[in-house]
LUMDO-109814 format. One line per 5 residues: number of its first residue (from 1); their letters; for each residue x, y, z of N, C-alpha, C. Coordinates in pm, 1 decimal. Atoms other than C-alpha are relative to their C-alpha. Example, Ala and Ser with C-alpha at 12.3 -4.5 7.8 and 13.67 -1.06 7.14 Angstrom:
<pts>
1> AS> 89.0,-119.0,0.0,1230.0,-450.0,780.0,90.0,120.0,0.0 | -82.0,-119.0,-6.0,1367.0,-106.0,714.0,-77.0,109.0,73.0 .
</pts>
This chain:
<pts>
1> KAGKG> 46.0,-114.2,78.3,1900.7,-678.2,-459.6,13.7,-29.1,-148.2 | -7.3,14.6,145.4,1848.3,-644.1,-832.9,89.7,108.6,-54.8 | -87.4,-97.7,63.9,2085.0,-464.6,-1061.2,50.0,-58.3,-128.4 | -52.9,51.3,124.7,2283.5,-508.4,-1372.9,69.7,-133.2,23.8 | -63.5,130.5,-11.1,2359.2,-878.0,-1392.4,-26.2,-72.3,130.0 .
6> SEYEL> 28.7,66.7,-126.4,2218.7,-964.0,-1049.0,-148.6,-30.9,9.6 | 138.3,44.6,-11.4,1898.8,-1141.9,-950.5,-63.0,58.2,125.7 | 71.2,-58.9,-112.6,1639.4,-983.1,-723.1,-30.2,-105.3,106.0 | 32.7,86.1,-113.1,1600.5,-1137.6,-378.9,-107.5,69.3,81.8 | 116.0,-58.0,-65.6,1268.3,-1080.3,-207.2,36.6,68.3,131.3 .
11> GVGSP> -21.7,-74.7,-122.9,1291.8,-810.3,58.4,140.5,51.7,21.1 | -140.1,-41.2,-14.1,1659.5,-732.8,-5.7,28.6,120.5,-89.5 | -39.0,-116.0,79.2,1804.8,-401.4,-122.0,-98.5,114.8,11.8 | 84.9,-117.9,-4.0,1663.9,-50.4,-149.8,-80.3,11.6,-129.4 | 75.0,-21.0,124.1,1399.7,60.4,-402.5,87.1,56.8,-111.9 .
16> QENAC> -88.5,-57.6,102.0,1668.2,264.2,-580.6,89.6,-107.1,-61.9 | -86.5,106.8,49.8,1895.3,-39.0,-610.2,-78.1,-99.6,-85.9 | 78.9,100.0,71.6,1619.2,-272.8,-723.5,-67.8,55.8,-124.2 | 45.3,-73.2,119.1,1476.4,-13.8,-965.3,-111.0,-71.3,-76.9 | 115.3,66.5,62.2,1149.7,-200.2,-1032.9,44.9,-117.0,-86.8 .
21> LSSNP> -56.2,118.0,66.7,1362.4,-498.0,-1145.7,44.2,28.0,-143.6 | -45.1,-36.1,134.2,1480.2,-308.2,-1453.7,152.3,7.2,-5.0 | -145.0,-6.9,17.3,1836.7,-346.1,-1582.9,44.9,135.4,-55.0 | -31.1,-133.1,54.0,1819.4,0.9,-1742.6,-114.6,94.5,33.8 | 121.4,-68.4,-46.8,1567.8,197.1,-1533.4,-19.9,142.4,-48.4 .
26> LGRDM> 12.6,-140.6,38.7,1644.5,547.6,-1661.6,8.9,22.9,-150.5 | -0.6,-16.7,144.8,1673.6,482.3,-2032.2,132.4,-34.3,-63.7 | -113.2,47.7,81.6,1918.4,412.4,-2307.6,132.0,70.4,29.0 | -124.6,-77.4,-14.5,2169.1,690.4,-2236.4,30.5,35.5,144.6 | -14.3,-37.5,-141.2,2158.0,687.7,-1856.8,66.2,-110.7,81.8 .
31> DDEQV> -61.8,113.2,-69.2,2374.6,389.0,-1765.3,77.4,41.7,124.5 | -83.7,-43.8,-111.9,2593.3,594.1,-1529.9,-79.5,73.2,107.7 | 82.7,-72.1,-95.9,2302.1,764.4,-1349.8,-66.8,-97.5,97.8 | 66.0,80.2,-102.3,2140.6,636.3,-1029.6,-145.5,43.5,14.5 | 139.9,-31.4,-27.0,1768.8,615.6,-962.0,-8.8,79.4,130.0 .
36> SFVYC> 8.8,-85.7,-118.4,1678.2,890.8,-716.3,-117.4,-35.8,90.4 | 121.7,24.6,-79.0,1327.7,787.0,-607.2,-91.3,-90.2,-81.0 | 88.9,94.5,68.0,1078.3,510.2,-686.9,-143.6,20.5,47.4 | 143.6,-10.3,-25.2,707.0,589.9,-705.7,-66.4,-129.1,-48.6 | 68.4,124.1,37.2,470.1,292.4,-719.7,-150.7,17.5,0.4 .
41> NFNKF> 144.5,19.0,-8.2,109.1,206.3,-786.9,-25.9,-143.3,-46.3 | 20.4,140.9,31.4,5.6,-160.5,-777.7,-147.3,-34.6,-20.1 | 140.4,26.2,26.9,-360.8,-122.6,-865.6,-19.8,-48.6,-143.4 | 34.4,40.8,135.2,-532.6,-266.9,-1170.6,-5.8,122.5,-91.3 | 3.1,-110.2,95.8,-514.5,-56.1,-1485.8,-136.4,68.2,-6.2 .
46> LKHNP> 132.7,-59.4,10.6,-890.6,-1.2,-1471.0,-19.6,116.3,97.4 | 6.2,-113.5,-92.6,-825.9,241.5,-1182.2,79.3,120.4,-50.0 | -84.7,-108.6,50.6,-589.9,455.4,-1393.7,-77.7,83.8,-101.6 | 68.6,-87.0,95.6,-780.4,743.6,-1551.3,98.3,102.5,-57.3 | -92.7,-93.6,65.1,-623.3,1006.3,-1784.0,50.7,110.4,92.3 .
51> ETVRS> -40.9,-108.6,-88.2,-618.2,1280.9,-1520.9,110.3,-45.5,96.1 | -98.1,49.9,-96.0,-427.2,1067.4,-1271.5,132.2,-33.2,-67.7 | -123.5,35.1,69.8,-175.5,933.0,-1523.9,74.1,126.5,-44.1 | -65.0,-126.5,35.4,-108.2,1288.7,-1646.6,70.8,60.3,120.4 | -64.6,-53.1,-120.8,-34.1,1388.2,-1287.7,127.3,-77.4,31.6 .
56> WIRIL> -121.4,79.8,-22.1,214.8,1100.1,-1258.1,110.2,44.0,-96.6 | -98.6,-47.4,98.0,386.0,1223.1,-1573.9,63.8,129.9,48.2 | -53.6,-127.9,-48.9,421.6,1573.2,-1428.4,90.3,-20.3,120.8 | -84.7,29.5,-116.3,562.9,1428.6,-1104.9,136.4,-51.6,-44.8 | -126.3,53.2,50.8,827.1,1230.7,-1293.6,83.4,109.9,-64.6 .
61> EQVPN> -72.3,-109.1,66.6,917.6,1539.2,-1494.7,65.9,93.8,100.5 | -51.0,-93.4,-99.6,975.1,1738.3,-1174.6,96.8,-64.1,99.1 | -91.8,69.9,-91.1,1177.8,1472.8,-988.5,104.3,-71.2,-84.8 | -103.0,59.1,87.1,1500.9,1403.7,-1182.1,39.2,-141.0,42.5 | -44.3,138.7,-21.3,1597.7,1037.2,-1217.6,-95.4,-83.2,85.2 .
66> SILCL> 100.2,81.2,-67.6,1278.5,918.0,-1050.8,-61.8,-95.3,-101.5 | 66.8,94.9,88.3,1092.8,617.9,-1190.3,-136.6,-34.2,58.4 | 133.7,43.4,-40.5,737.2,486.2,-1176.6,-9.3,-150.6,-20.8 | 8.8,145.9,2.4,679.0,118.9,-1094.7,-146.9,-39.9,11.6 | 139.0,42.9,4.8,342.5,-28.6,-1193.1,-8.0,-152.9,-7.8 .
71> LENPV> 21.2,144.0,5.3,191.5,-375.7,-1199.7,-56.8,-38.5,-136.7 | 54.2,52.3,126.2,126.9,-576.9,-1516.6,-139.1,-56.5,26.2 | 132.8,48.0,-37.6,-242.3,-594.2,-1448.6,-109.1,77.7,-74.6 | -53.0,117.2,69.7,-325.2,-674.3,-1721.8,117.2,36.6,-91.2 | -116.8,-23.0,84.5,-12.6,-714.9,-1931.8,-41.2,49.1,-139.2 .
76> EGIPN> 47.3,-41.5,132.2,-222.1,-663.2,-2247.5,-23.5,151.1,-8.7 | 26.8,-143.0,0.6,-285.2,-302.9,-2141.2,123.6,87.3,-5.4 | -123.7,-78.4,-5.3,80.5,-196.6,-2127.8,21.5,83.9,-125.9 | -20.6,-82.4,119.9,106.9,-83.6,-2495.2,-91.1,122.7,-4.4 | 92.9,-113.0,-0.6,-203.2,135.4,-2454.3,43.3,107.0,99.7 .
81> LRKFV> -44.0,-96.2,-100.3,-68.2,294.8,-2137.7,125.1,74.2,-48.1 | -121.7,-64.5,51.4,270.5,361.5,-2298.4,-34.6,99.2,-111.7 | 42.3,-91.0,106.4,99.4,517.7,-2599.7,-57.6,127.3,59.6 | 58.1,-117.2,-66.1,-95.6,747.3,-2369.2,108.7,88.3,59.3 | -109.5,-76.9,-60.5,222.9,851.4,-2185.9,72.9,81.0,-107.0 .
86> TEASS> -68.0,-68.4,108.9,390.1,940.1,-2514.9,-81.4,120.4,-47.9 | 87.0,-107.2,49.7,92.4,1148.1,-2628.1,-21.7,109.1,103.4 | 30.3,-96.0,-106.0,43.4,1316.7,-2289.4,122.1,73.5,52.5 | -121.5,-65.5,-48.5,408.3,1410.4,-2222.5,9.8,141.1,-55.4 | -5.7,-142.2,36.4,486.2,1780.6,-2237.9,97.5,28.0,-112.1 .
91> GGDDS> -99.0,-21.0,105.8,769.4,1733.4,-2487.3,130.7,51.6,56.7 | -129.9,-47.9,-45.0,1128.6,1851.3,-2471.0,93.2,-115.1,30.8 | -101.3,103.4,-21.9,1450.7,1666.6,-2394.7,-27.5,-83.7,124.5 | 16.7,70.5,-126.4,1355.0,1579.5,-2037.2,-111.0,-105.1,-4.7 | 114.2,90.6,0.4,1028.2,1405.1,-2125.4,-9.1,-84.6,-126.3 .
96> ADLND> 4.9,74.0,125.5,1109.0,1265.1,-2470.1,3.8,-150.4,23.2 | -13.1,142.6,-28.7,1201.9,928.7,-2320.1,-61.4,-34.9,134.8 | 62.8,21.5,-130.4,967.7,938.3,-2023.1,-44.6,-144.5,18.1 | 40.1,140.2,-8.3,842.5,589.9,-2103.6,113.3,-89.8,48.7 | -114.5,78.2,-46.8,1194.2,465.8,-2029.5,6.8,-4.6,152.4 .
101> RIHFL> -1.7,-7.8,-146.3,1133.5,559.7,-1665.2,-126.6,-58.2,63.0 | 120.5,67.3,-49.3,804.9,368.8,-1633.1,15.8,-149.6,-23.9 | -27.1,143.5,7.4,833.7,-1.9,-1556.7,-115.6,-79.4,60.0 | 112.5,84.0,-39.4,601.7,-294.4,-1491.4,50.0,-129.0,64.0 | -33.0,123.8,-70.4,626.4,-577.6,-1240.7,-95.0,-110.9,-40.9 .
106> PWEKN> 90.1,111.8,25.6,491.1,-924.0,-1315.4,-90.3,-25.0,120.0 | 95.5,33.5,-105.5,190.8,-1041.4,-1116.8,59.8,-102.6,95.3 | -49.9,92.7,-102.0,284.1,-1213.4,-789.9,-118.6,-77.1,56.2 | 115.1,80.4,-41.2,47.9,-1501.6,-713.3,-14.7,-6.0,151.2 | 4.1,7.1,-145.7,141.8,-1518.8,-345.5,-17.1,140.7,56.4 .
111> PFDHQ> 23.2,-137.3,-48.9,-12.8,-1208.0,-176.8,100.6,44.1,105.5 | -97.2,-36.0,-103.0,237.1,-1222.6,109.0,133.8,39.6,-62.8 | -121.6,-38.6,71.7,529.9,-1212.4,-133.4,-18.3,136.1,-65.0 | 25.9,-131.0,60.6,365.5,-921.0,-310.4,11.3,110.5,104.7 | -9.1,-99.1,-106.9,334.7,-736.3,19.9,145.9,28.2,35.5 .
116> RRSYS> -141.4,-17.5,-34.0,702.7,-795.4,93.6,75.2,75.7,-109.6 | -65.2,-73.6,108.7,794.8,-656.7,-248.4,-10.9,150.6,20.6 | 19.5,-144.1,-17.9,654.9,-317.2,-149.9,116.3,62.1,76.7 | -107.3,-52.8,-85.2,926.2,-273.2,113.0,127.7,27.1,-77.5 | -129.2,-12.1,67.5,1218.5,-325.2,-121.6,-9.9,55.9,-141.7 .
121> LCNAM> 15.4,-53.2,135.5,1073.2,-181.8,-441.7,-60.6,139.7,-4.4 | 72.7,-128.1,2.5,882.4,134.0,-338.4,49.4,97.4,106.4 | -22.3,-108.0,-95.7,978.3,462.9,-178.8,-132.2,60.5,44.8 | 130.9,-57.6,-32.0,623.1,598.6,-195.9,-103.9,-52.0,-98.5 | 111.8,40.8,84.5,282.4,499.0,-331.2,-76.7,123.5,-46.9 .
126> LDSYP> 88.2,-101.1,56.8,90.6,730.1,-565.9,-138.3,-62.7,-11.7 | 131.2,63.4,-5.2,-271.1,650.3,-491.8,-82.4,29.3,-124.8 | 92.6,-18.6,111.2,-540.0,608.6,-756.1,-116.8,88.6,44.1 | 114.4,-87.4,-26.5,-836.0,845.5,-784.8,-90.6,-1.8,-122.2 | 74.2,-12.0,-126.4,-1134.4,849.4,-762.6,-20.9,-132.0,74.8 .
131> YNGHT> 12.2,127.9,-71.1,-1115.2,479.8,-668.7,136.9,-33.9,57.4 | -128.5,20.1,-68.7,-836.2,447.4,-412.4,44.9,-145.4,-1.8 | -47.2,133.4,-31.4,-616.6,150.1,-353.3,-59.6,-42.9,133.3 | 53.7,51.1,-125.5,-764.4,-69.1,-81.4,99.8,-99.4,59.6 | -95.2,99.2,-49.7,-571.6,-391.9,-19.1,143.4,40.3,-32.6 .
136> TAQDA> -136.2,-37.7,38.0,-267.8,-268.4,-212.4,51.3,116.2,84.1 | -40.1,-113.9,-82.9,-266.0,51.9,-9.1,40.6,-45.6,139.5 | -32.5,49.1,-134.4,-271.5,-135.0,321.5,130.1,-80.5,-1.7 | -125.9,73.5,13.8,4.8,-365.6,199.3,118.5,95.8,3.4 | -108.7,-96.9,6.7,218.9,-62.8,123.4,25.1,65.7,135.0 .
141> LYAGV> -14.9,-67.0,-129.0,153.3,111.3,453.5,65.7,-91.8,102.2 | -58.2,92.4,-97.1,237.1,-199.7,653.9,145.9,-30.5,-32.4 | -140.1,17.9,38.7,562.0,-225.5,457.7,82.0,126.2,25.1 | -72.0,-124.1,-28.9,653.2,127.7,569.7,13.4,91.9,-119.7 | -3.9,-82.8,120.7,578.1,289.4,233.5,-107.5,108.6,10.3 .
146> PLITR> 98.8,-107.9,-8.8,409.6,633.6,260.0,-93.6,0.2,-119.9 | 104.7,2.2,102.0,88.5,674.4,61.4,-51.8,141.9,-23.0 | 46.3,-134.1,36.7,8.9,1001.3,-119.6,-135.7,-13.9,-67.1 | 134.9,18.3,52.1,-362.0,1037.8,-186.6,-73.5,132.5,-15.2 | 89.8,-115.0,13.3,-616.9,1290.0,-308.6,-113.9,-14.5,99.0 .
151> SDGDD> 102.8,3.4,-104.8,-868.0,1383.9,-39.0,-115.2,94.4,-31.2 | 106.0,-92.1,40.5,-1111.0,1595.8,-239.7,-121.4,-73.1,-56.8 | 113.6,76.0,48.8,-1352.9,1315.9,-327.1,-110.5,-9.5,103.2 | 115.5,10.3,-89.2,-1699.2,1264.1,-180.7,-41.8,-144.3,26.0 | 41.3,138.6,-14.7,-1743.3,888.2,-228.9,91.9,-75.7,95.5 .
156> MSSRV> -79.3,82.2,-91.3,-1626.3,625.6,19.4,125.3,-52.9,-68.7 | -112.9,61.9,70.5,-1402.9,464.7,-244.5,112.9,97.9,-26.9 | -103.1,-100.7,25.4,-1216.0,793.8,-292.3,60.7,54.9,128.6 | -48.3,-54.5,-127.1,-1151.6,852.4,78.6,56.7,-107.7,93.3 | -54.5,109.4,-80.7,-1021.9,515.1,199.4,138.8,34.5,52.0 .
161> STSAN> -138.6,-29.5,-39.3,-656.9,622.0,200.2,8.7,125.7,85.3 | 4.8,-120.4,-83.8,-744.7,961.6,347.1,-23.9,-38.1,145.0 | 29.8,45.1,-136.4,-895.3,790.3,650.2,119.6,-71.9,61.4 | -116.5,73.4,-50.6,-592.9,561.9,681.4,108.5,96.5,47.0 | -105.8,-95.3,-36.8,-347.4,852.2,682.8,-35.7,82.2,123.3 .
166> IVLGL> 41.5,-76.2,-118.1,-553.1,1041.9,940.1,25.0,-80.6,127.1 | -18.4,84.7,-118.7,-553.5,750.5,1186.5,148.2,-23.5,28.4 | -143.3,23.8,-15.2,-181.7,693.7,1124.2,78.1,126.8,37.7 | -68.0,-125.1,-32.7,-103.1,1059.7,1198.6,82.6,53.7,-114.7 | -74.6,-40.9,119.4,13.5,1121.8,840.4,-87.0,86.0,-91.8 .
171> EEMNA> 91.7,-82.7,79.4,-235.3,1385.8,728.5,72.0,83.3,-104.1 | -74.1,-77.3,99.6,40.6,1567.6,542.2,10.4,-73.3,-133.3 | 3.7,76.3,124.8,7.1,1290.4,281.3,-134.7,13.0,-71.1 | 133.3,-17.1,56.8,-355.8,1392.1,212.2,-10.1,131.4,-76.3 | 13.3,-119.6,85.0,-414.4,1633.7,-76.5,-145.4,46.0,2.2 .
176> YRGIE> 138.1,-44.6,-15.1,-733.4,1806.0,40.3,-41.9,97.1,-109.3 | 32.6,-99.5,102.1,-710.9,2070.0,-233.2,9.5,-55.3,-142.2 | 9.4,59.0,132.2,-698.5,1824.5,-519.6,132.4,-35.8,-64.5 | -109.0,60.2,74.7,-458.8,1721.7,-790.1,130.1,79.5,8.3 | -122.8,-79.5,-8.9,-213.9,2013.9,-769.4,72.6,-25.5,131.2 .
181> EYETI> -62.3,28.7,-129.6,-153.7,1951.9,-399.8,53.2,-143.2,3.3 | -44.4,139.4,12.1,-126.2,1578.3,-472.2,138.4,-4.4,-64.3 | -129.1,-3.6,68.4,158.3,1651.8,-713.5,106.1,68.6,84.8 | -95.3,-72.9,-84.6,320.5,1900.6,-475.1,55.6,-89.6,110.3 | -43.1,90.9,-106.2,330.7,1643.9,-194.8,95.0,-105.8,-55.9 .
186> AIRLG> -82.4,105.8,60.3,470.3,1374.8,-425.4,137.2,52.4,-40.1 | -127.9,-58.5,43.7,739.3,1603.8,-567.1,88.3,31.9,120.3 | -79.9,-30.6,-118.5,847.7,1721.3,-224.0,53.5,-127.2,64.3 | -43.7,125.6,-60.4,861.7,1365.5,-95.2,117.5,-59.5,-77.4 | -106.3,56.2,83.0,1085.7,1270.5,-387.3,125.5,83.7,-7.2 .
191> TDKDW> -116.4,-88.9,8.7,1321.8,1566.8,-353.6,52.4,47.2,134.8 | -39.8,-42.5,-134.3,1333.4,1644.8,20.3,29.8,-125.1,83.3 | -37.3,125.3,-66.4,1525.7,1354.5,175.2,-33.5,0.3,148.6 | 27.4,-7.1,-143.8,1485.6,1474.4,533.6,-149.3,-16.5,27.8 | 144.7,10.0,-19.4,1109.8,1513.0,500.3,-47.8,-141.6,-27.4 .
196> FASIR> 36.1,139.0,31.0,1075.1,1173.4,334.7,38.5,-92.4,115.4 | -45.9,85.4,-109.9,1280.2,1012.9,614.3,-88.3,15.7,123.1 | 84.2,-23.2,-117.7,1064.2,1174.5,884.0,-138.0,-62.9,-17.2 | 131.1,59.7,27.1,739.3,1060.6,719.3,8.7,-151.3,11.1 | -14.9,145.3,-0.6,864.2,707.6,670.6,24.4,-51.8,141.7 .
201> TKLIE> -26.7,40.4,-138.7,996.9,686.5,1028.6,-127.7,1.5,82.2 | 125.9,-10.9,-74.1,662.6,802.2,1166.4,-93.0,-117.2,-33.5 | 84.7,112.1,42.5,480.3,536.7,962.7,49.1,-131.8,59.6 | -56.3,125.6,-51.3,715.1,254.7,1065.0,-21.5,-11.2,150.5 | 19.7,2.1,-145.0,682.5,352.8,1431.8,-141.6,-44.0,37.1 .
206> TCQQK> 136.2,46.5,-29.1,305.8,295.5,1413.2,-8.3,-152.1,-10.9 | 1.2,145.7,17.3,369.2,-60.4,1289.5,68.9,-70.6,116.3 | -79.9,62.3,-105.6,617.2,-128.4,1568.4,-54.8,26.2,139.8 | 52.2,-36.4,-131.5,413.2,21.5,1851.5,-61.6,-120.6,71.1 | 53.1,110.1,-81.2,331.7,-222.8,2130.8,-51.8,53.8,132.9 .
211> NPMHP> 48.4,-20.5,-137.6,144.2,-226.8,2461.2,-51.3,142.0,29.8 | 80.0,77.5,95.2,-96.6,-119.9,2332.5,46.1,21.1,-144.3 | -26.2,-17.1,141.9,-76.8,-166.2,1955.6,-60.0,132.1,-47.5 | 58.9,-119.2,60.7,-138.2,139.2,1740.4,-141.6,-34.9,-47.1 | 139.2,34.2,34.9,-516.9,158.4,1679.2,-20.5,-38.3,-145.7 .
216> YWDVP> 20.1,33.4,140.9,-475.4,137.8,1302.3,32.0,-146.7,-28.2 | -43.2,138.0,25.1,-301.6,-201.0,1318.3,-58.4,-98.4,101.0 | 54.3,83.9,-106.6,-495.1,-333.5,1618.4,-127.3,-69.6,-48.5 | 114.0,71.6,57.5,-720.6,-586.2,1441.2,-94.4,-54.9,107.8 | 93.3,48.9,-104.2,-858.0,-752.4,1760.8,-87.0,112.2,57.6 .
221> RYVNN> 75.6,-113.4,-52.9,-962.2,-409.8,1890.7,-107.5,43.6,-99.9 | 94.8,-39.1,103.5,-1126.2,-323.2,1559.0,-115.8,-99.1,-8.5 | 103.3,103.3,9.2,-1312.8,-654.9,1543.2,-97.7,12.3,116.9 | 85.3,-11.6,-118.4,-1444.1,-609.4,1897.7,-94.1,119.7,-12.5 | 82.8,-119.0,15.0,-1565.3,-256.9,1826.2,-102.4,-16.8,-112.2 .
226> FQNGL> 91.9,23.0,110.8,-1719.8,-364.2,1495.9,-115.0,-89.9,43.7 | 104.5,88.6,-52.6,-1906.8,-645.6,1670.1,-96.6,76.7,90.1 | 85.3,-79.5,-87.8,-2034.5,-402.3,1932.2,-90.1,92.4,-81.4 | 80.5,-85.4,86.2,-2150.7,-171.2,1653.8,-115.0,-76.0,-64.9 | 105.0,82.7,60.1,-2342.1,-451.1,1480.2,-107.5,-35.4,103.0 .
231> KAIWD> 96.4,33.2,-105.6,-2503.1,-549.6,1810.4,-88.1,120.6,31.5 | 77.7,-120.6,-27.5,-2608.0,-189.2,1872.4,-104.4,24.0,-109.5 | 94.2,-14.6,111.0,-2768.8,-176.9,1526.6,-115.4,-98.2,14.5 | 102.7,103.5,-16.1,-2954.2,-503.9,1590.5,-93.4,32.1,116.2 | 81.2,-36.6,-116.4,-3072.6,-391.2,1936.3,-93.3,115.9,-34.3 .
236> NFLAG> 81.6,-114.3,40.4,-3196.9,-66.3,1783.2,-116.7,-44.7,-88.1 | 105.7,54.1,86.6,-3391.9,-263.4,1521.3,-106.1,-72.9,81.1 | 94.1,76.3,-81.8,-3548.8,-495.5,1779.5,-86.5,92.1,85.1 | 74.9,-94.9,-82.1,-3655.5,-193.9,1985.7,-100.1,81.1,-82.5 | 93.9,-72.4,86.0,-3845.2,-56.6,1685.3,34.7,145.9,-19.8 .
241> NEIGH> -40.8,-139.6,15.9,-3644.8,265.6,1675.5,29.4,33.3,-145.9 | -34.7,-43.5,134.9,-3577.5,470.2,1363.4,147.9,-25.9,-27.8 | -139.5,19.5,40.1,-3259.4,407.8,1167.7,79.1,127.0,25.5 | -83.1,-116.9,-29.5,-2979.0,638.2,1278.5,146.5,-38.9,11.0 | -143.2,25.2,-14.6,-2606.0,671.9,1331.4,27.6,-76.6,129.0 .
246> VEVKE> -41.9,76.5,-116.9,-2435.3,436.1,1574.2,142.7,40.0,35.8 | -133.6,-35.5,-49.0,-2139.1,549.0,1782.3,44.5,-103.7,101.7 | -53.5,102.2,-89.7,-1925.2,282.1,1946.7,97.8,66.6,96.0 | -87.2,-57.7,-101.5,-1766.6,392.8,2272.9,68.1,-112.1,76.5 | -76.0,101.2,-71.3,-1490.3,187.1,2427.0,-1.3,27.8,149.5 .
251> EGEQG> -2.6,-12.5,-145.3,-1487.7,120.5,2798.7,125.6,-65.9,54.6 | -117.8,57.7,-62.9,-1191.2,52.5,3023.3,126.0,23.8,-80.8 | -129.1,-13.5,66.1,-837.1,4.0,2898.1,-13.2,-28.8,-148.8 | 12.6,11.0,144.2,-807.1,52.7,2523.3,127.7,-56.0,-61.9 | -115.6,50.8,72.4,-580.7,-133.8,2285.3,37.4,-141.4,41.0 .
256> TMEIE> -41.7,137.9,-22.3,-442.1,-484.1,2255.0,144.8,-4.8,46.9 | -134.0,13.4,-54.5,-139.2,-575.7,2463.4,69.3,-123.1,-58.8 | -77.5,109.4,57.1,139.2,-807.1,2352.7,-33.8,-132.6,66.2 | 29.7,123.9,-71.7,50.2,-1060.8,2621.1,-129.0,-64.1,-52.6 | 125.3,52.3,55.4,-300.1,-1091.6,2470.4,24.8,-68.8,-133.7 .
261> IVARE> -31.7,58.0,130.6,-156.5,-1161.1,2124.8,67.8,-135.0,17.7 | -69.2,126.0,-27.3,74.6,-1428.0,2265.1,-98.8,-106.2,46.0 | 99.2,94.8,-51.4,-216.4,-1590.5,2448.9,-88.8,-51.5,-112.9 | 82.8,41.5,114.1,-426.7,-1593.3,2130.2,74.7,-98.5,-88.6 | -79.6,88.1,85.3,-145.5,-1752.2,1931.4,17.2,-137.7,63.7 .
266> EKRQI> -13.0,128.5,-69.9,-95.0,-2020.0,2197.3,-130.5,-79.2,-9.3 | 129.7,65.7,9.0,-467.5,-2094.9,2190.7,-21.1,-56.7,-141.3 | 12.7,48.0,137.7,-463.2,-2123.7,1809.4,87.4,-122.6,-23.6 | -92.3,111.8,19.0,-160.9,-2353.8,1822.5,-52.3,-126.6,66.1 | 57.6,115.5,-70.0,-329.3,-2581.6,2077.6,-112.8,-59.3,-83.4 .
271> AKDGR> 111.7,47.8,83.2,-639.4,-2601.9,1856.8,52.5,-68.6,-125.8 | -58.7,59.8,120.3,-422.8,-2673.5,1550.8,58.3,-136.5,30.7 | -58.7,128.2,-39.0,-232.0,-2948.5,1732.6,-108.9,-104.6,22.5 | 110.2,93.0,-23.6,-562.4,-3101.5,1838.8,-59.5,-51.5,-129.6 | 54.5,42.0,129.4,-692.0,-3106.1,1481.6,93.9,-98.9,-69.1 .
276> EQNTT> -97.4,89.9,63.0,-370.6,-3267.9,1357.9,0.2,-137.3,66.5 | 5.0,128.3,-70.1,-390.2,-3534.6,1627.3,-123.3,-79.3,-39.8 | 123.3,67.8,40.1,-750.1,-3613.2,1534.6,13.0,-55.8,-141.6 | -20.6,45.7,137.8,-650.2,-3639.0,1168.7,88.4,-124.0,-1.9 | -91.1,115.0,-7.2,-365.4,-3876.3,1257.2,-72.8,-123.9,50.0 .
281> RGNEH> 76.0,113.8,-53.4,-595.8,-4097.9,1464.7,-94.3,-56.1,-106.4 | 91.9,42.0,104.5,-847.5,-4103.6,1179.9,71.5,-79.9,-108.3 | -77.3,74.3,100.7,-579.1,-4215.4,935.8,40.2,-137.2,51.0 | -38.9,127.9,-58.3,-463.8,-4487.4,1174.5,-114.5,-98.7,-0.4 | 116.2,87.7,0.1,-815.2,-4623.9,1209.6,-31.5,-46.9,-141.3 .
286> GDEL> 26.4,35.9,139.2,-852.1,-4615.5,833.6,93.9,-109.8,-46.3 | -97.3,102.7,36.1,-535.0,-4822.5,795.1,-39.1,-135.1,58.6 | 37.9,124.0,-64.2,-665.2,-5079.4,1043.2,-116.0,-67.2,-73.2 | 113.1,54.8,73.5,-988.4,-5116.3,850.1,44.5,-59.1,-133.1 .
</pts>
């Protein structure tokens, strides 16, 4: 874990302990205080509009000792974002040093390491709007980090996380009534420990579900259904029919079982071993020549 005088170890420690890798996460005069909750957003700055950032400010103001952890993406934009926070804060003693509670992580080149950071650095993700997190959102969910999103948009890009939460059985994380409900959900998650624990447990259980896998994480099942959908579209085109909606209906037993995953991995390993053997033989022949 990270802390005063200690180095962060990937995947170790709680978000409160690691505090977005800051040695003074709550500000100059808060050395004896503990971080209560860590909100995160790891999207590019170009997804941060004034309305959304103002909502994050209000959330921080309503959750004492909470912090916001963002990504340096790009690092050149940090001064502009901090200036906006200063100008947009409501004023008063509680928000005068609000920038002290907003921190930035360096870019992680390895995407798998970045995904693992979500687990030990974030309590909850505050989604972007109207362009949701896509890859970053899925990384967070798979790390067991609840995702709070606005669900009042009409475009596909603004409803990605809404769909994810519905399939995961976490509709209470969807703010269908807009920004005020978005803030209400975030504030409750940061102040109601029992509710936060129940949401997080429900999310983690979907990741751990086996025989069959939870449909949201069942990639082989999704790929099969997607292929069937594409085939149905192609067959419809060849038949000369009008363009219309395609509904994919599964037949027989649904979901991927653990034994199928093991069999796939064994098949991949056999193919990999074969490729390595062929490469070795090729090198040997090259040496002989």
